C-alpha positions in Angstrom: 27.1 45.6 -27.7 26.2 46.6 -24.2 22.6 45.9 -24.9 23.5 42.5 -26.4 25.5 41.6 -23.4 22.6 42.4 -21.1 20.3 40.2 -23.2 22.8 37.4 -23.2 23.2 37.7 -19.5 19.5 37.6 -19.0 19.2 34.5 -21.2 22.0 32.7 -19.2 20.2 33.5 -15.9 16.9 32.2 -17.3 18.6 29.1 -18.6 20.3 28.5 -15.2 17.0 29.1 -13.4 15.3 26.6 -15.7 18.1 24.0 -15.1 17.8 24.5 -11.3 14.0 24.0 -11.3 13.0 20.9 -9.5 10.2 18.5 -10.5 7.3 18.9 -8.0 5.9 15.6 -6.8 2.3 16.1 -5.5 1.6 13.2 -3.2 -1.7 12.3 -1.7 -1.0 11.1 1.8 -3.2 9.6 4.5 -2.3 11.4 7.8 -2.4 8.1 9.7 -0.2 6.3 7.1 3.4 5.3 7.3 4.4 7.3 4.2 4.3 10.4 6.5 7.2 8.9 8.5 9.4 8.5 5.4 8.7 11.8 3.9 9.5 13.5 7.2 13.1 12.2 7.2 13.8 12.8 3.5 16.7 15.2 2.9 16.6 17.9 0.2 17.1 16.7 -3.3 18.4 18.5 -6.4 15.9 16.6 -8.5 12.5 16.9 -6.8 10.4 18.9 -4.4 7.6 17.2 -2.5 4.2 18.7 -1.8 1.8 16.6 0.2 -2.0 16.7 0.2 -3.7 15.1 3.2 -6.4 12.6 2.3 -8.7 11.0 4.9 -9.0 7.5 3.5 -7.7 5.1 0.8 -10.8 5.9 -1.3 -10.3 9.6 -1.1 -6.7 9.1 -2.2 -7.8 7.3 -5.3 -10.3 10.1 -6.1 -7.5 12.7 -5.7 -5.3 10.8 -8.1 -8.2 10.2 -10.6 -9.1 13.9 -10.6 -5.5 15.0 -11.2 -5.2 16.8 -7.8 -2.1 14.7 -7.0 0.5 12.9 -9.0 1.0 9.9 -6.7 -0.6 7.9 -3.9 0.0 4.6 -2.1 -2.5 1.9 -3.1 -2.5 -1.7 -4.4 -2.0 -3.2 -7.8 -5.5 -4.7 -7.9 -6.9 -1.1 -8.1 -4.3 -0.3 -10.8 -5.3 -3.3 -12.9 -9.0 -2.5 -12.6 -8.4 1.2 -13.5 -6.3 0.2 -16.6 -9.2 -2.0 -17.7 -11.4 1.1 -17.7 -9.0 3.2 -19.7 -6.8 4.8 -17.0 -3.0 4.6 -17.4 -2.1 4.2 -13.8 0.8 2.0 -12.9 2.4 0.6 -9.8 5.8 0.5 -8.1 6.2 -1.4 -4.8 6.2 0.5 -1.5 5.8 -2.1 1.3 5.5 -5.8 1.8 3.4 -5.6 5.0 0.1 -7.3 5.0 -3.2 -7.3 6.8 -4.2 -10.0 9.3 -7.1 -12.0 10.8 -7.3 -11.1 14.5 -9.4 -12.6 17.3 -9.8 -12.5 21.1 -7.0 -14.2 23.0 -9.5 -16.7 24.3 -11.2 -17.4 20.9 -11.5 -21.0 19.7 -10.9 -19.9 16.1 -7.7 -21.4 14.9 -7.9 -21.2 11.1 -10.0 -20.0 8.2 -12.5 -22.9 8.3 -13.3 -22.1 11.9 -14.9 -18.9 10.7 -17.9 -20.7 9.3 -21.0 -19.6 11.2 -19.2 -16.8 12.9 -19.4 -13.0 12.6 -16.5 -11.4 10.7 -15.5 -7.7 10.5 -13.7 -6.8 7.3 -11.7 -3.6 6.8 -12.6 -2.7 3.2 -15.3 -4.0 0.9 -16.4 -7.1 -0.9 -13.4 -6.9 -3.2 -10.8 -6.4 -0.5 -7.8 -8.6 -1.5 -7.3 -10.1 1.9 -11.0 -11.1 2.1 -10.8 -12.7 -1.3 -7.6 -14.5 -0.2 -9.3 -15.8 2.9 -12.2 -17.1 0.9 -9.8 -18.9 -1.4 -8.2 -20.6 1.5 -11.6 -21.5 2.9 -12.5 -23.0 -0.5 -9.5 -25.4 -0.2 -11.2 -26.8 2.9 -14.5 -26.9 1.0 -15.9 -24.0 3.1 -17.8 -21.2 1.3 -17.0 -18.3 3.7 -18.9 -15.8 1.7 -22.1 -17.8 2.3 -21.4 -19.1 5.8 -20.0 -16.0 7.5 -22.0 -13.0 8.8 -20.0 -10.1 7.4 -19.6 -6.5 8.5 -17.6 -4.1 6.2 -16.1 -0.8 7.3 -13.1 1.4 7.9 -10.3 -0.1 10.1 -11.0 1.9 13.3 -14.7 1.0 13.1 -13.9 -2.7 12.6 -11.5 -2.7 15.5 -14.2 -1.4 17.7 -16.6 -4.1 16.5 -14.2 -6.7 17.9 -13.5 -4.8 21.1 -17.2 -4.5 21.8 -17.9 -8.2 21.1 -20.1 -7.5 18.0 -18.0 -9.8 15.8 -15.9 -12.9 16.5 -13.0 -12.0 14.3 -11.7 -9.2 12.1 -9.7 -9.0 8.9 -7.9 -5.6 9.1 -4.9 -3.6 8.0 -1.5 -4.5 9.4 -1.0 -1.5 11.8 -4.4 -1.9 13.2 -3.7 -5.6 13.7 -0.4 -4.8 15.5 -2.1 -2.4 17.8 -4.7 -5.1 18.8 -1.9 -7.7 19.3 -0.2 -5.3 21.7 -3.4 -5.2 23.7 -3.6 -8.9 24.0 -5.5 -10.0 20.9 -4.4 -12.9 18.8 -3.4 -13.0 15.1 -4.5 -16.2 13.3 -3.4 -15.5 9.8 -1.8 -12.7 7.9 -1.7 -11.9 4.2 1.6 -13.8 3.7 0.2 -16.9 5.4 -2.8 -16.8 3.1 -0.6 -16.5 0.0 1.6 -19.4 1.2 -1.5 -21.6 1.8 -2.5 -20.9 -1.8 0.9 -22.1 -3.1 2.4 -18.7 -3.8 6.0 -18.8 -2.6 7.5 -15.6 -4.0 7.0 -12.3 -2.2 4.1 -10.3 -3.6 4.1 -6.7 -2.3 0.5 -5.5 -2.5 1.1 -1.9 -1.5 2.9 0.5 -3.8 3.2 3.9 -5.3 0.5 4.5 -7.9 0.8 7.2 -10.6 0.1 7.8 -14.3 2.4 5.9 -16.6 2.5 8.7 -19.1 3.6 11.1 -16.3 6.1 8.7 -15.0 7.7 8.1 -18.4 8.3 11.9 -18.6 9.9 12.0 -15.2 11.9 8.7 -15.0 15.1 10.1 -13.5 13.1 12.1 -10.9 11.1 9.1 -9.9 14.2 6.9 -9.7 15.8 9.5 -7.4 12.7 9.7 -5.3 12.4 5.9 -4.9 16.1 5.7 -4.0 15.6 8.5 -1.4 12.6 6.8 0.2 14.5 3.5 0.4 17.2 5.3 2.3 14.6 7.0 4.5 13.1 3.5 5.4 16.6 2.3 6.3 17.2 5.3 8.4 13.9 4.8 10.3 14.8 1.1 10.9 18.4 1.5 11.8 18.5 4.7 13.8 16.5 4.9 17.0 16.5 8.7 17.2 15.3 9.0 13.6 12.5 6.6 14.3 11.4 8.3 17.5 11.4 11.7 15.9 9.4 10.6 12.9 6.8 8.7 14.9 6.5 11.0 17.9 2.8 11.5 17.4 2.0 7.8 17.2 1.2 6.3 20.6 1.8 2.7 19.5 5.0 3.4 17.4 7.1 0.9 19.3 5.0 -2.1 18.3 4.8 -1.0 14.7 8.5 -0.7 14.1 9.4 -4.4 13.5 6.5 -5.2 11.1 7.1 -1.9 9.3 10.8 -2.7 8.9 10.1 -6.3 7.9 8.0 -4.9 5.1 10.9 -3.3 3.3 11.1 -4.5 -0.3 14.1 -6.8 -0.9 13.3 -7.8 -4.4 11.0 -6.7 -7.3 11.9 -9.1 -10.1 10.0 -10.8 -12.9 9.5 -13.7 -10.5 7.8 -11.4 -8.0 5.6 -10.0 -10.7 4.7 -13.4 -12.1 3.7 -14.4 -8.5 1.4 -11.4 -8.5 -0.2 -12.7 -11.7 -0.6 -16.1 -10.0 -2.2 -14.4 -7.0 -4.5 -12.4 -9.2 -5.6 -15.5 -11.1 -6.7 -17.0 -7.7 -8.7 -13.9 -6.9 -10.3 -13.7 -10.3 -11.5 -17.3 -10.2 -13.1 -16.6 -6.9 -14.7 -13.3 -7.9 -14.6 -12.3 -11.6 -15.9 -8.8 -10.6 -12.3 -7.8 -9.9 -11.5 -7.4 -13.7 -10.3 -9.5 -16.6 -8.7 -12.9 -16.5 -5.2 -11.5 -16.3 -3.6 -8.4 -14.8 -3.9 -5.5 -17.2 -0.7 -4.9 -19.3 1.3 -2.1 -17.8 0.1 -2.7 -14.2 3.7 -2.7 -13.0 5.9 0.3 -13.9 9.1 -0.6 -15.8 11.7 2.0 -14.7 14.2 0.9 -17.3 
């Protein structure tokens, strides 16, 4: 009986240990990205433990996810749809509604998309960058083929910023926080991603940045992911509503003060069927402009259904 009691006690301890075990979320995180701020203010959770893996660029984050080195990254739904068309089961859940912007010198005569014709443009990303495709679509409305009439330079955001500062390009299309830094130095924003969408008749909010992860993995960890997304929402609110929290999380960022408002404005207020249908509308515009982005419609399962 004593031996049986010992065995039963051991089993109970093992069971309790198993019950207390948290799901580990391995997140690929760009060291210069805003996700670092949120994760730094997350409290402990009974449901998950976070392990971050630094990645240098957006492309290296995608490689880490594709290789299985991490469970989750921040990317866009265009990448997710393309990956699903090639057999991957990645899916998307919105993270931020901030968008990139077209930036010029304060003294520039460039006022709109059609003014870029004949000019030199720096683009943060590549030929299939969503904001570049949107800009071309807006130009097309004015019967301007920007792809043919603009001298383009592609590169990483820091490099593209330097191109503008050194006068090698007339305008740049860059990521939101790089645009905000330039604006704080006296440069001028002409259009941002939301402006481009509005000019194309898309009225619903379409968050382009989101958490990207495998659908099969997500469906096995639904309650954990729901808890994580709820916690990150609270973290965003804490950063936006508490000055001390913001200053602590962004202490290493020289330009944190100018980033706070656009960061907070990017909080997701809705992610309904209407928003997802607007994403399909936006995708259709991009596809007509450049069929290389994938199939005619967003791949089924691009957006994760938590319920």
